[in-house]
C-alpha positions as CSV (number, residue, x, y, z in Angstrom):
1,X,-0.6,46.9,37.8
2,X,-0.2,49.6,35.1
3,X,-2.9,50.9,32.9
4,X,-3.5,48.7,29.9
5,X,-2.2,45.5,31.7
6,X,-4.5,42.6,32.6
7,X,-5.7,42.8,36.2
8,X,-3.8,40.7,38.6
9,X,-2.4,40.2,42.0
10,X,1.2,41.2,42.5
11,X,3.3,39.0,44.8
12,X,6.5,40.5,46.3
13,X,9.3,38.2,47.4
14,X,11.8,39.3,50.0
15,X,14.6,38.0,47.8
16,X,15.3,36.8,44.3
17,X,13.2,33.7,43.4
18,X,13.5,31.6,40.3
19,X,11.0,29.0,39.6
20,X,7.3,28.2,39.3
21,X,4.5,29.4,41.7
22,X,1.3,27.4,41.6
23,X,-1.8,29.2,42.8
24,X,-5.4,28.4,43.4
25,X,-8.6,30.0,44.7
26,X,-12.3,29.5,44.7
27,X,-14.8,32.3,44.1
28,X,-18.0,32.9,46.0
29,X,-20.0,31.0,43.3
30,X,-17.9,27.9,43.8
31,X,-15.7,28.2,40.7
32,X,-12.1,27.1,41.3
33,X,-9.1,28.7,39.5
34,X,-5.7,27.1,39.3
35,X,-2.6,28.1,37.4
36,X,1.1,28.7,37.4
37,X,3.4,31.6,36.8
38,X,7.1,31.6,36.1
39,X,9.1,33.8,38.4
40,X,12.6,35.2,37.8
41,X,13.2,38.0,40.3
42,X,11.4,39.6,43.2
43,X,7.9,40.0,41.9
44,X,5.3,38.0,40.0
45,X,1.7,38.8,38.8
46,X,-1.1,36.3,39.1
47,X,-3.7,37.1,36.5
48,X,-7.4,37.5,37.5
49,X,-10.0,36.1,35.1
50,X,-11.7,38.8,33.0
51,X,-13.9,36.7,30.7
52,X,-17.1,38.1,32.1
53,X,-16.7,40.7,34.8
54,X,-20.1,42.5,34.3
55,X,-21.2,41.3,37.8
56,X,-17.9,41.8,39.5
57,X,-17.4,44.7,41.8
58,X,-14.3,46.0,43.3
59,X,-12.2,43.3,44.8
60,X,-12.1,43.6,48.6
61,X,-10.0,40.6,49.5
62,X,-8.5,37.6,47.9
63,X,-7.1,34.6,49.7
64,X,-4.6,32.7,47.5
65,X,-3.1,29.3,48.1
66,X,0.5,29.4,46.9
67,X,2.6,26.3,46.4
């Protein structure tokens, strides 16, 4: 991600993909996040929530379920 852009996870495809990617994950407090991103190319960015990140440290790992 570039400076000034919202934080997110970048997905790299090994070829051109056009369509929708649905993602979901659950954080340590049990909150679930689900969304979709449109893809037209070889990369997509899944946004991370930034509503209240005062208690969030550096992200060490993230397991996403992609559909």
